[in-house]
gemmi code that builds the backbone of each chain (N, CA, C; Angstrom):
import gemmi

chains = {
    "A": [
        ("UNK", (165.116, 93.047, 62.518), (165.555, 92.025, 61.574), (164.408, 91.035, 61.352)),
        ("UNK", (164.160, 90.665, 60.084), (163.041, 89.749, 59.844), (163.487, 88.297, 60.078)),
        ("UNK", (162.488, 87.439, 60.220), (162.795, 86.009, 60.405), (163.510, 85.483, 59.152)),
        ("UNK", (163.113, 85.999, 58.001), (163.755, 85.580, 56.745), (165.253, 85.927, 56.761)),
        ("UNK", (165.565, 87.148, 57.229), (166.976, 87.577, 57.294), (167.757, 86.721, 58.307)),
        ("UNK", (167.081, 86.378, 59.410), (167.727, 85.535, 60.427), (168.043, 84.160, 59.839)),
        ("UNK", (167.070, 83.591, 59.126), (167.260, 82.266, 58.515), (168.444, 82.292, 57.546)),
        ("UNK", (168.541, 83.398, 56.785), (169.631, 83.517, 55.797), (170.987, 83.635, 56.506)),
        ("UNK", (171.029, 84.497, 57.528), (172.263, 84.718, 58.276), (172.780, 83.432, 58.923)),
        ("UNK", (171.841, 82.620, 59.419), (172.230, 81.401, 60.138), (172.324, 80.188, 59.215)),
        ("UNK", (172.048, 80.441, 57.939), (172.021, 79.345, 56.963), (171.075, 78.238, 57.456)),
        ("UNK", (169.919, 78.679, 57.920), (168.988, 77.771, 58.600), (167.882, 77.277, 57.670)),
        ("UNK", (167.367, 76.120, 58.006), (166.203, 75.554, 57.313), (164.957, 76.021, 58.041)),
        ("UNK", (163.927, 76.388, 57.280), (162.650, 76.731, 57.912), (161.844, 75.432, 58.032)),
        ("UNK", (161.716, 74.928, 59.266), (160.998, 73.662, 59.478), (159.499, 73.899, 59.415)),
        ("UNK", (159.068, 75.034, 59.925), (157.651, 75.387, 59.914), (157.531, 76.901, 60.108)),
        ("UNK", (156.503, 77.487, 59.523), (156.269, 78.913, 59.724), (156.647, 79.778, 58.542)),
        ("UNK", (156.679, 79.202, 57.341), (157.015, 79.952, 56.110), (156.165, 81.215, 55.960)),
        ("UNK", (154.930, 81.146, 56.454), (153.997, 82.270, 56.323), (154.359, 83.481, 57.191)),
        ("UNK", (155.332, 83.318, 58.096), (155.652, 84.402, 59.038), (157.046, 84.999, 58.800)),
        ("UNK", (157.639, 84.710, 57.653), (159.042, 85.082, 57.397), (159.302, 86.589, 57.399)),
        ("UNK", (158.267, 87.398, 57.171), (158.497, 88.843, 57.106), (158.311, 89.540, 58.455)),
        ("UNK", (158.008, 88.771, 59.491), (157.854, 89.371, 60.828), (159.205, 89.786, 61.394)),
        ("UNK", (159.190, 90.865, 62.151), (160.418, 91.397, 62.755), (160.707, 90.728, 64.102)),
        ("UNK", (161.974, 90.504, 64.370), (162.416, 89.996, 65.673), (163.357, 91.032, 66.275)),
        ("UNK", (163.127, 91.369, 67.553), (164.001, 92.347, 68.216), (164.883, 91.713, 69.286)),
        ("UNK", (164.277, 90.771, 70.029), (164.985, 90.194, 71.180), (165.116, 88.682, 71.065)),
        ("UNK", (166.187, 88.155, 71.646), (166.358, 86.697, 71.691), (166.843, 86.278, 73.068)),
        ("UNK", (166.581, 85.022, 73.366), (167.009, 84.427, 74.639), (167.536, 83.035, 74.305)),
        ("UNK", (168.701, 82.673, 74.852), (169.281, 81.371, 74.534), (169.333, 80.503, 75.779)),
        ("UNK", (168.750, 79.323, 75.706), (168.792, 78.418, 76.856), (168.412, 77.004, 76.455)),
        ("UNK", (169.052, 76.045, 77.136), (168.612, 74.647, 77.013), (167.741, 74.282, 78.214)),
        ("UNK", (167.669, 75.205, 79.152), (166.928, 74.927, 80.387), (165.514, 75.511, 80.278)),
        ("UNK", (164.550, 74.632, 80.162), (163.176, 75.099, 79.979), (162.648, 75.789, 81.233)),
        ("UNK", (163.179, 75.402, 82.398), (162.802, 76.076, 83.644), (163.127, 77.568, 83.566)),
        ("UNK", (164.230, 77.901, 82.913), (164.601, 79.309, 82.734), (163.631, 80.005, 81.783)),
        ("UNK", (163.273, 79.310, 80.728), (162.342, 79.888, 79.736), (160.999, 80.201, 80.402)),
        ("UNK", (160.605, 79.332, 81.335), (159.306, 79.515, 82.011), (159.295, 80.688, 82.989)),
        ("UNK", (160.451, 81.267, 83.260), (160.466, 82.420, 84.170), (160.371, 83.747, 83.411)),
        ("UNK", (160.376, 83.696, 82.084), (160.387, 84.945, 81.306), (159.014, 85.597, 81.252)),
        ("UNK", (159.008, 86.909, 81.444), (157.760, 87.654, 81.278), (157.641, 88.107, 79.822)),
        ("UNK", (158.807, 88.324, 79.176), (158.836, 88.787, 77.791), (158.663, 87.596, 76.841)),
        ("UNK", (158.548, 87.896, 75.556), (158.353, 86.816, 74.582), (159.388, 86.914, 73.447)),
        ("UNK", (160.651, 86.658, 73.775), (161.701, 86.750, 72.752), (161.721, 85.526, 71.841)),
        ("UNK", (162.552, 85.590, 70.812), (162.853, 84.395, 70.026), (163.728, 83.491, 70.893)),
        ("UNK", (163.486, 82.193, 70.858), (164.286, 81.262, 71.663), (165.341, 80.570, 70.802)),
        ("UNK", (166.577, 80.589, 71.291), (167.663, 79.829, 70.658), (167.960, 78.674, 71.607)),
        ("UNK", (167.866, 77.444, 71.118), (168.038, 76.317, 72.030), (168.662, 75.103, 71.354)),
        ("UNK", (169.325, 74.304, 72.163), (169.854, 73.035, 71.676), (168.989, 71.888, 72.171)),
        ("UNK", (167.986, 72.222, 72.983), (167.083, 71.181, 73.486), (165.990, 70.960, 72.447)),
        ("UNK", (165.970, 69.772, 71.893), (165.068, 69.535, 70.771), (164.162, 68.355, 71.081)),
        ("UNK", (163.090, 68.610, 71.801), (162.088, 67.570, 72.038), (160.729, 68.248, 72.198)),
        ("UNK", (159.701, 67.444, 72.387), (158.342, 68.002, 72.388), (158.139, 68.992, 73.543)),
        ("UNK", (158.907, 68.812, 74.621), (158.763, 69.748, 75.746), (159.308, 71.141, 75.427)),
        ("UNK", (160.219, 71.221, 74.451), (160.686, 72.537, 74.006), (159.494, 73.323, 73.453)),
        ("UNK", (158.706, 72.647, 72.650), (157.558, 73.307, 72.010), (156.469, 73.595, 73.038)),
        ("UNK", (156.225, 72.610, 73.918), (155.197, 72.782, 74.955), (155.568, 73.962, 75.870)),
        ("UNK", (156.836, 74.031, 76.242), (157.288, 75.124, 77.102), (157.073, 76.467, 76.411)),
        ("UNK", (157.423, 76.522, 75.131), (157.229, 77.776, 74.389), (155.750, 78.133, 74.322)),
        ("UNK", (154.906, 77.132, 74.160), (153.466, 77.373, 74.133), (153.016, 78.015, 75.453)),
        ("UNK", (153.456, 77.438, 76.576), (153.065, 77.966, 77.893), (153.632, 79.368, 78.119)),
        ("UNK", (154.857, 79.580, 77.657), (155.527, 80.861, 77.905), (155.207, 81.891, 76.813)),
        ("UNK", (154.324, 81.512, 75.899), (153.918, 82.346, 74.740), (155.105, 82.830, 73.893)),
        ("UNK", (156.084, 81.947, 73.739), (157.169, 82.192, 72.776), (156.798, 81.434, 71.505)),
        ("UNK", (156.976, 82.050, 70.349), (156.534, 81.327, 69.157), (157.521, 81.342, 67.985)),
        ("UNK", (158.767, 81.770, 68.268), (159.813, 81.670, 67.246), (161.009, 80.960, 67.887)),
        ("UNK", (161.396, 79.825, 67.309), (162.431, 78.985, 67.921), (163.543, 78.702, 66.904)),
        ("UNK", (164.783, 78.868, 67.342), (165.932, 78.458, 66.515), (166.572, 77.254, 67.199)),
        ("UNK", (166.571, 76.127, 66.515), (167.194, 74.922, 67.047), (168.599, 74.837, 66.461)),
        ("UNK", (169.604, 74.724, 67.353), (170.993, 74.751, 66.886), (171.583, 73.338, 66.771)),
        ("UNK", (172.717, 73.262, 66.130), (173.528, 72.039, 66.002), (172.799, 70.889, 65.327)),
        ("UNK", (171.981, 71.260, 64.329), (171.382, 70.237, 63.464), (170.568, 69.167, 64.185)),
        ("UNK", (169.979, 69.530, 65.308), (169.162, 68.540, 66.025), (167.910, 68.248, 65.200)),
        ("UNK", (167.449, 67.028, 65.251), (166.314, 66.600, 64.435), (164.997, 67.101, 65.047)),
        ("UNK", (164.290, 67.911, 64.289), (162.969, 68.375, 64.726), (161.961, 67.295, 64.334)),
        ("UNK", (161.330, 66.691, 65.344), (160.496, 65.506, 65.093), (159.079, 65.887, 64.644)),
        ("UNK", (158.380, 64.885, 64.135), (157.015, 65.092, 63.641), (156.084, 65.613, 64.733)),
        ("UNK", (156.202, 65.029, 65.941), (155.300, 65.472, 67.018), (155.586, 66.919, 67.414)),
        ("UNK", (156.845, 67.335, 67.292), (157.184, 68.745, 67.551), (156.537, 69.643, 66.500)),
        ("UNK", (156.627, 69.206, 65.251), (156.071, 70.014, 64.158), (154.555, 70.134, 64.268)),
        ("UNK", (153.905, 69.019, 64.654), (152.439, 69.039, 64.806), (152.014, 70.046, 65.867)),
        ("UNK", (152.696, 69.985, 67.007), (152.364, 70.892, 68.109), (152.675, 72.343, 67.728)),
        ("UNK", (153.765, 72.527, 67.000), (154.138, 73.871, 66.550), (153.114, 74.415, 65.560)),
        ("UNK", (152.630, 73.546, 64.708), (151.629, 73.962, 63.720), (150.326, 74.382, 64.411)),
        ("UNK", (149.924, 73.603, 65.399), (148.708, 73.920, 66.172), (148.799, 75.306, 66.790)),
        ("UNK", (150.027, 75.732, 67.101), (150.208, 77.002, 67.807), (150.813, 78.094, 66.921)),
        ("UNK", (150.798, 77.854, 65.613), (151.266, 78.845, 64.631), (152.681, 79.345, 64.946)),
        ("UNK", (153.577, 78.398, 65.225), (154.953, 78.766, 65.585), (155.882, 78.718, 64.379)),
        ("UNK", (157.055, 79.343, 64.552), (158.123, 79.259, 63.556), (159.250, 78.438, 64.170)),
        ("UNK", (159.757, 77.448, 63.439), (160.953, 76.739, 63.892), (162.004, 76.799, 62.784)),
        ("UNK", (163.173, 77.341, 63.140), (164.315, 77.331, 62.231), (165.319, 76.328, 62.784)),
        ("UNK", (165.977, 75.605, 61.893), (166.993, 74.661, 62.337), (168.305, 74.981, 61.638)),
        ("UNK", (169.377, 75.075, 62.429), (170.659, 75.382, 61.783), (171.769, 74.506, 62.353)),
        ("UNK", (172.873, 74.456, 61.627), (173.973, 73.556, 61.997), (174.947, 74.215, 62.984)),
        ("UNK", (174.903, 75.541, 63.091), (175.883, 76.243, 63.918), (175.695, 75.945, 65.409)),
        ("UNK", (176.754, 76.183, 66.179), (176.680, 76.014, 67.634), (175.865, 77.162, 68.240)),
        ("UNK", (175.428, 76.969, 69.461), (174.644, 78.027, 70.106), (175.465, 79.309, 70.245)),
        ("UNK", (176.742, 79.153, 70.559), (177.622, 80.316, 70.720), (177.718, 81.109, 69.414)),
        ("UNK", (177.875, 80.392, 68.315), (177.999, 81.064, 67.021), (176.685, 81.759, 66.640)),
        ("UNK", (175.574, 81.068, 66.872), (174.261, 81.648, 66.558), (174.059, 82.939, 67.361)),
        ("UNK", (174.369, 82.873, 68.657), (174.203, 84.057, 69.512), (175.107, 85.190, 69.029)),
        ("UNK", (176.333, 84.846, 68.700), (177.295, 85.857, 68.243), (176.841, 86.529, 66.960)),
        ("UNK", (176.429, 85.733, 66.009), (175.988, 86.284, 64.716), (174.765, 87.186, 64.890)),
        ("UNK", (173.816, 86.732, 65.700), (172.584, 87.503, 65.882), (172.848, 88.794, 66.669)),
        ("UNK", (173.711, 88.703, 67.657), (174.045, 89.884, 68.466), (174.712, 90.941, 67.584)),
        ("UNK", (175.627, 90.457, 66.753), (176.360, 91.344, 65.837), (175.396, 91.992, 64.838)),
        ("UNK", (174.354, 91.258, 64.498), (173.386, 91.768, 63.511), (172.333, 92.676, 64.144)),
        ("UNK", (172.409, 92.841, 65.476), (171.525, 93.813, 66.119), (170.383, 93.231, 66.945)),
        ("UNK", (170.290, 91.910, 67.018), (169.268, 91.314, 67.896), (169.699, 91.566, 69.347)),
        ("UNK", (168.719, 92.012, 70.148), (169.064, 92.436, 71.517), (168.800, 91.329, 72.547)),
        ("UNK", (169.580, 91.323, 73.632), (169.263, 90.424, 74.750), (168.130, 91.014, 75.584)),
        ("UNK", (167.505, 90.197, 76.421), (166.429, 90.709, 77.279), (167.005, 91.506, 78.434)),
        ("UNK", (168.085, 90.988, 78.994), (168.711, 91.655, 80.145), (170.169, 91.260, 80.215)),
    ],
    "B": [
        ("UNK", (133.125, 76.196, 86.003), (133.489, 75.146, 85.059), (134.537, 74.238, 85.706)),
        ("UNK", (134.290, 72.944, 85.670), (135.213, 71.997, 86.304), (135.876, 71.110, 85.244)),
        ("UNK", (137.180, 70.958, 85.347), (137.906, 70.074, 84.430), (138.823, 69.159, 85.233)),
        ("UNK", (138.994, 67.932, 84.725), (139.887, 66.980, 85.395), (140.809, 66.318, 84.378)),
        ("UNK", (142.047, 66.123, 84.783), (143.016, 65.464, 83.909), (143.804, 64.457, 84.735)),
        ("UNK", (144.273, 63.412, 84.056), (145.102, 62.414, 84.732), (146.550, 62.582, 84.283)),
        ("UNK", (147.449, 62.500, 85.246), (148.877, 62.616, 84.951), (149.517, 61.257, 85.213)),
        ("UNK", (150.328, 60.806, 84.261), (150.925, 59.473, 84.370), (152.429, 59.584, 84.633)),
        ("UNK", (152.916, 58.762, 85.550), (154.336, 58.793, 85.927), (155.260, 58.657, 84.712)),
        ("UNK", (156.214, 59.529, 84.606), (157.235, 59.435, 83.557), (156.762, 59.748, 82.150)),
        ("UNK", (155.512, 60.176, 82.018), (154.937, 60.407, 80.684), (155.260, 61.828, 80.199)),
        ("UNK", (156.530, 62.054, 79.899), (156.964, 63.401, 79.535), (156.388, 63.880, 78.206)),
        ("UNK", (156.108, 62.922, 77.338), (155.569, 63.313, 76.028), (154.257, 64.080, 76.206)),
        ("UNK", (153.476, 63.662, 77.203), (152.187, 64.315, 77.415), (152.210, 65.379, 78.510)),
        ("UNK", (153.384, 65.642, 79.054), (153.486, 66.684, 80.081), (153.053, 68.014, 79.479)),
        ("UNK", (152.106, 68.646, 80.101), (151.645, 69.942, 79.609), (150.320, 69.879, 78.870)),
        ("UNK", (149.785, 68.671, 78.691), (148.504, 68.574, 77.973), (147.378, 69.247, 78.755)),
        ("UNK", (147.377, 69.053, 80.069), (146.341, 69.685, 80.892), (146.481, 71.210, 80.815)),
        ("UNK", (147.717, 71.687, 80.949), (147.957, 73.136, 80.912), (147.555, 73.716, 79.563)),
        ("UNK", (147.859, 72.977, 78.516), (147.531, 73.420, 77.168), (146.011, 73.526, 76.979)),
        ("UNK", (145.299, 72.551, 77.525), (143.850, 72.556, 77.423), (143.240, 73.708, 78.227)),
        ("UNK", (143.800, 73.952, 79.411), (143.334, 75.068, 80.247), (143.591, 76.388, 79.525)),
        ("UNK", (144.732, 76.484, 78.855), (145.068, 77.699, 78.115), (144.002, 77.987, 77.045)),
        ("UNK", (143.626, 76.937, 76.319), (142.603, 77.110, 75.273), (141.272, 77.577, 75.876)),
        ("UNK", (140.889, 76.959, 76.981), (139.622, 77.331, 77.629), (139.645, 78.795, 78.070)),
        ("UNK", (140.746, 79.207, 78.699), (140.837, 80.590, 79.204), (140.843, 81.608, 78.066)),
        ("UNK", (141.461, 81.215, 76.947), (141.457, 82.089, 75.769), (140.026, 82.282, 75.270)),
        ("UNK", (139.292, 81.166, 75.215), (137.892, 81.234, 74.765), (137.054, 82.107, 75.688)),
        ("UNK", (137.432, 82.123, 76.964), (136.686, 82.916, 77.944), (137.172, 84.377, 77.977)),
        ("UNK", (138.101, 84.714, 77.062), (138.639, 86.077, 76.948), (139.307, 86.586, 78.219)),
        ("UNK", (139.986, 85.685, 78.913), (140.739, 86.097, 80.104), (141.985, 86.869, 79.637)),
        ("UNK", (142.389, 87.870, 80.404), (143.580, 88.686, 80.128), (144.794, 87.770, 79.841)),
        ("UNK", (145.454, 87.942, 78.673), (146.582, 87.066, 78.295), (147.713, 86.989, 79.326)),
        ("UNK", (147.971, 88.088, 80.062), (149.047, 88.026, 81.065), (148.639, 87.098, 82.227)),
        ("UNK", (147.329, 87.072, 82.514), (146.840, 86.157, 83.579), (146.903, 84.715, 83.073)),
        ("UNK", (146.555, 84.538, 81.797), (146.587, 83.183, 81.218), (148.009, 82.630, 81.323)),
        ("UNK", (148.982, 83.470, 80.988), (150.375, 83.016, 81.032), (150.760, 82.600, 82.452)),
        ("UNK", (150.369, 83.410, 83.441), (150.690, 83.064, 84.833), (150.058, 81.727, 85.233)),
        ("UNK", (148.792, 81.545, 84.835), (148.070, 80.302, 85.169), (148.767, 79.094, 84.544)),
        ("UNK", (149.018, 79.169, 83.236), (149.503, 77.969, 82.554), (150.971, 77.662, 82.879)),
        ("UNK", (151.771, 78.691, 83.142), (153.165, 78.443, 83.542), (153.176, 77.712, 84.891)),
        ("UNK", (152.372, 78.191, 85.838), (152.319, 77.563, 87.165), (151.779, 76.133, 87.075)),
        ("UNK", (150.730, 75.960, 86.298), (150.129, 74.626, 86.185), (151.077, 73.654, 85.485)),
        ("UNK", (151.761, 74.154, 84.472), (152.712, 73.323, 83.731), (153.864, 72.875, 84.642)),
        ("UNK", (154.367, 73.793, 85.461), (155.428, 73.441, 86.417), (154.941, 72.325, 87.354)),
        ("UNK", (153.695, 72.458, 87.825), (153.149, 71.465, 88.756), (152.944, 70.125, 88.054)),
        ("UNK", (152.479, 70.203, 86.818), (152.266, 68.982, 86.029), (153.593, 68.233, 85.811)),
        ("UNK", (154.617, 69.000, 85.424), (155.938, 68.391, 85.189), (156.452, 67.766, 86.485)),
        ("UNK", (156.247, 68.446, 87.615), (156.680, 67.890, 88.909), (156.000, 66.555, 89.199)),
        ("UNK", (154.690, 66.478, 88.962), (153.944, 65.246, 89.252), (154.444, 64.104, 88.360)),
        ("UNK", (154.770, 64.436, 87.124), (155.265, 63.413, 86.188), (156.698, 63.004, 86.551)),
        ("UNK", (157.492, 63.998, 86.952), (158.916, 63.756, 87.207), (159.176, 63.072, 88.544)),
        ("UNK", (158.418, 63.441, 89.572), (158.758, 62.995, 90.924), (157.803, 61.951, 91.502)),
        ("UNK", (156.579, 61.874, 90.961), (155.586, 61.024, 91.614), (155.182, 59.850, 90.717)),
        ("UNK", (154.182, 59.110, 91.183), (153.735, 57.936, 90.433), (152.429, 58.247, 89.704)),
        ("UNK", (152.285, 59.492, 89.350), (151.064, 59.906, 88.645), (150.109, 60.614, 89.573)),
        ("UNK", (149.075, 61.202, 89.014), (148.123, 61.917, 89.850), (147.013, 62.550, 89.047)),
        ("UNK", (146.365, 63.515, 89.673), (145.210, 64.181, 89.056), (145.418, 65.692, 89.037)),
        ("UNK", (144.880, 66.300, 87.995), (144.840, 67.764, 87.923), (143.360, 68.162, 87.929)),
        ("UNK", (142.971, 68.950, 88.912), (141.584, 69.406, 89.011), (141.564, 70.913, 88.838)),
        ("UNK", (140.711, 71.368, 87.940), (140.667, 72.798, 87.632), (139.236, 73.310, 87.778)),
        ("UNK", (139.074, 74.407, 88.498), (137.761, 75.051, 88.613), (137.870, 76.498, 88.190)),
        ("UNK", (137.119, 76.858, 87.168), (137.189, 78.223, 86.647), (135.887, 78.961, 86.980)),
        ("UNK", (136.042, 80.084, 87.676), (134.909, 80.980, 87.955), (135.106, 82.260, 87.168)),
        ("UNK", (134.159, 83.178, 87.295), (134.283, 84.441, 86.558), (135.430, 85.290, 87.100)),
        ("UNK", (135.755, 85.139, 88.399), (136.784, 86.005, 88.986), (138.091, 85.313, 89.332)),
        ("UNK", (138.151, 83.981, 89.226), (139.417, 83.295, 89.541), (139.453, 81.863, 89.000)),
        ("UNK", (140.661, 81.313, 89.018), (140.834, 79.898, 88.678), (141.495, 79.215, 89.869)),
        ("UNK", (140.981, 78.023, 90.189), (141.587, 77.210, 91.250), (142.144, 75.962, 90.594)),
        ("UNK", (143.360, 75.610, 90.944), (143.974, 74.422, 90.372), (144.529, 73.547, 91.488)),
        ("UNK", (144.271, 72.259, 91.402), (144.818, 71.317, 92.373), (145.560, 70.223, 91.601)),
        ("UNK", (146.839, 70.037, 91.922), (147.597, 68.931, 91.334), (147.943, 67.995, 92.490)),
        ("UNK", (147.289, 66.834, 92.509), (147.449, 65.899, 93.623), (148.109, 64.631, 93.097)),
        ("UNK", (149.285, 64.301, 93.651), (149.964, 63.097, 93.165), (150.091, 62.043, 94.244)),
        ("UNK", (150.266, 60.798, 93.757), (150.646, 59.704, 94.654), (152.138, 59.537, 94.438)),
        ("UNK", (152.900, 59.657, 95.511), (154.341, 59.576, 95.302), (155.106, 59.586, 96.590)),
        ("UNK", (156.401, 59.863, 96.502), (157.260, 59.792, 97.687), (157.012, 60.920, 98.690)),
        ("UNK", (156.328, 61.990, 98.228), (156.114, 63.135, 99.116), (157.364, 63.983, 99.257)),
        ("UNK", (157.196, 65.118, 99.921), (158.330, 66.044, 100.118), (158.610, 66.115, 101.618)),
        ("UNK", (159.775, 65.603, 102.064), (160.062, 65.608, 103.508), (160.173, 67.016, 104.087)),
        ("UNK", (160.745, 67.954, 103.323), (160.970, 69.306, 103.836), (160.485, 70.320, 102.791)),
        ("UNK", (159.254, 70.787, 102.947), (158.652, 71.663, 101.932), (159.413, 72.989, 101.828)),
        ("UNK", (159.837, 73.530, 102.963), (160.568, 74.811, 102.949), (161.838, 74.691, 102.108)),
        ("UNK", (162.517, 73.555, 102.219), (163.736, 73.318, 101.444), (163.391, 73.204, 99.955)),
        ("UNK", (162.297, 72.492, 99.661), (161.876, 72.317, 98.264), (161.467, 73.644, 97.616)),
        ("UNK", (161.034, 74.582, 98.449), (160.629, 75.895, 97.929), (161.837, 76.771, 97.595)),
        ("UNK", (163.013, 76.366, 98.040), (164.221, 77.181, 97.789), (164.680, 77.019, 96.347)),
        ("UNK", (164.915, 78.154, 95.699), (165.375, 78.131, 94.312), (166.712, 77.391, 94.225)),
        ("UNK", (166.798, 76.457, 93.298), (168.053, 75.732, 93.081), (168.092, 74.376, 93.761)),
        ("UNK", (167.182, 74.129, 94.722), (167.159, 72.818, 95.377), (166.389, 71.843, 94.499)),
        ("UNK", (167.005, 70.722, 94.167), (166.348, 69.767, 93.278), (166.731, 68.339, 93.616)),
        ("UNK", (165.765, 67.444, 93.450), (166.053, 66.012, 93.607), (165.761, 65.284, 92.292)),
        ("UNK", (165.720, 66.036, 91.190), (165.312, 65.459, 89.903), (166.321, 64.446, 89.363)),
        ("UNK", (165.785, 63.442, 88.696), (166.632, 62.411, 88.063), (167.224, 62.965, 86.768)),
        ("UNK", (168.306, 62.334, 86.286), (168.941, 62.811, 85.046), (167.966, 62.897, 83.863)),
        ("UNK", (167.021, 61.966, 83.758), (166.103, 61.992, 82.612), (165.181, 63.222, 82.653)),
        ("UNK", (164.912, 63.708, 83.862), (164.104, 64.927, 84.004), (164.921, 66.124, 83.521)),
        ("UNK", (166.207, 66.117, 83.868), (167.104, 67.198, 83.443), (167.294, 67.169, 81.922)),
        ("UNK", (167.287, 65.966, 81.364), (167.402, 65.842, 79.899), (166.233, 66.509, 79.173)),
        ("UNK", (165.107, 66.623, 79.851), (163.929, 67.249, 79.242), (163.945, 68.770, 79.439)),
        ("UNK", (164.993, 69.276, 80.078), (165.112, 70.723, 80.254), (164.549, 71.223, 81.575)),
        ("UNK", (164.310, 70.270, 82.499), (163.756, 70.646, 83.809), (164.681, 70.145, 84.918)),
        ("UNK", (164.208, 70.264, 86.163), (164.975, 69.707, 87.269), (166.057, 70.629, 87.792)),
        ("UNK", (165.875, 71.941, 87.592), (166.885, 72.892, 88.062), (166.508, 73.485, 89.417)),
        ("UNK", (165.455, 72.946, 90.026), (165.039, 73.465, 91.326), (164.366, 74.816, 91.226)),
        ("UNK", (163.629, 75.014, 90.153), (162.969, 76.311, 89.939), (161.450, 76.194, 89.874)),
        ("UNK", (160.930, 74.982, 89.926), (159.498, 74.748, 89.723), (158.615, 75.373, 90.795)),
        ("UNK", (158.801, 74.936, 92.038), (157.950, 75.464, 93.117), (158.122, 76.978, 93.290)),
        ("UNK", (159.376, 77.502, 93.282), (159.516, 78.962, 93.381), (158.823, 79.700, 92.228)),
        ("UNK", (158.865, 79.121, 91.041), (158.219, 79.783, 89.894), (156.692, 79.728, 90.000)),
        ("UNK", (156.178, 78.640, 90.574), (154.724, 78.567, 90.820), (154.327, 79.701, 91.757)),
        ("UNK", (155.116, 79.850, 92.833), (154.805, 80.886, 93.819), (154.791, 82.287, 93.192)),
        ("UNK", (155.734, 82.515, 92.261), (155.820, 83.831, 91.618), (154.606, 84.119, 90.741)),
        ("UNK", (153.998, 83.067, 90.206), (152.950, 83.266, 89.206), (151.519, 83.228, 89.749)),
        ("UNK", (151.339, 82.700, 90.948), (149.967, 82.568, 91.449), (149.703, 83.540, 92.600)),
        ("UNK", (148.414, 83.757, 92.888), (148.054, 84.632, 94.004), (148.009, 83.859, 95.314)),
        ("UNK", (147.778, 82.554, 95.211), (147.700, 81.730, 96.415), (148.313, 80.370, 96.103)),
        ("UNK", (149.224, 79.921, 96.975), (149.841, 78.603, 96.779), (149.849, 77.871, 98.108)),
        ("UNK", (149.397, 76.630, 98.082), (149.430, 75.820, 99.286), (149.964, 74.431, 98.915)),
        ("UNK", (151.063, 74.046, 99.545), (151.652, 72.733, 99.264), (151.540, 71.880, 100.520)),
        ("UNK", (150.893, 70.744, 100.398), (150.841, 69.815, 101.525), (151.413, 68.479, 101.060)),
        ("UNK", (152.090, 67.788, 101.945), (152.740, 66.567, 101.520), (152.896, 65.596, 102.675)),
        ("UNK", (152.761, 64.304, 102.350), (153.009, 63.279, 103.352), (154.005, 62.298, 102.758)),
        ("UNK", (155.090, 62.095, 103.450), (156.143, 61.207, 102.943), (155.584, 59.797, 102.749)),
        ("UNK", (155.827, 59.258, 101.572), (155.366, 57.905, 101.247), (153.937, 57.865, 100.742)),
        ("UNK", (153.242, 58.979, 100.741), (151.830, 59.012, 100.316), (151.656, 59.886, 99.066)),
        ("UNK", (152.088, 61.145, 99.173), (151.962, 62.021, 98.008), (151.957, 63.486, 98.368)),
        ("UNK", (151.818, 64.300, 97.325), (151.875, 65.755, 97.482), (150.680, 66.388, 96.790)),
        ("UNK", (150.132, 67.406, 97.422), (149.046, 68.157, 96.803), (149.441, 69.632, 96.715)),
        ("UNK", (149.347, 70.155, 95.500), (149.654, 71.568, 95.270), (148.348, 72.267, 94.890)),
        ("UNK", (147.949, 73.251, 95.704), (146.737, 74.016, 95.406), (147.150, 75.426, 95.025)),
        ("UNK", (146.600, 75.900, 93.914), (146.968, 77.238, 93.422), (145.715, 78.013, 93.009)),
        ("UNK", (145.799, 79.322, 93.188), (144.710, 80.190, 92.736), (145.279, 81.412, 92.024)),
        ("UNK", (144.649, 81.779, 90.944), (144.980, 83.044, 90.276), (143.699, 83.838, 90.124)),
        ("UNK", (143.721, 85.080, 90.609), (142.557, 85.949, 90.463), (142.579, 86.611, 89.089)),
        ("UNK", (141.438, 86.710, 88.479), (141.366, 87.358, 87.158), (141.193, 88.869, 87.304)),
    ],
}
model = gemmi.Model(1)
for chain_id, residues in chains.items():
    chain = gemmi.Chain(chain_id)
    for i, (resn, *xyz) in enumerate(residues, 1):
        res = gemmi.Residue()
        res.name, res.seqid = resn, gemmi.SeqId(i, " ")
        for name, pos in zip(("N", "CA", "C"), xyz):
            atom = gemmi.Atom()
            atom.name, atom.element = name, gemmi.Element(name[0])
            atom.pos, atom.b_iso = gemmi.Position(*pos), 0.0
            res.add_atom(atom)
        chain.add_residue(res)
    model.add_chain(chain)
structure = gemmi.Structure()
structure.add_model(model)
structure.setup_entities()
């Protein structure tokens, strides 16, 4: 599934990363706990309700570069700057994390484990 | 190559700046990306710990052709029982640390998983020093 299709399915806004919309996504991981994200060896798309600069920094360290922020949390300027430096994609949507996970799972996005 | 960074107590906005800079340097040196990830995840965990638990400190990094050595030395309350702190799930983090997505008691165990050598020394009321090495 492409990032563009994911954005459409989730009725999401593309905050940054318009240039990467045709890339395919296979796996996703959902967490508000960055400590959990830092234990991943794989590099899935991250679905999170944690919306601050450490979300982006954690993704940078864990080499994750596609992020879906749920529940309409405000993606701040400093987050966007850091995301731009690292060529990341950030989608923002109004749905709950449960709904986002359900929709993506139904559409064929796989869990890591 | 030697690099030094200062870590400031409670400065979560800048947590990870040292790790981010080390990541850029290692990329320029064409280090294997899986090794880079192990280095920066471990260093980032240590950096967040120094910011979250201590009153600030220093990050010292030495990069050779075959390995990286990292020392995160803080001035702070110290760790009374290091073995307990190494246990996954044990945490003394404040609510504001948890609000940033950390403080689940996974930092030190995750450092251990990612590095080839880990040495934690601590004196209560003085501070904690975390020494880590990753072989390239």
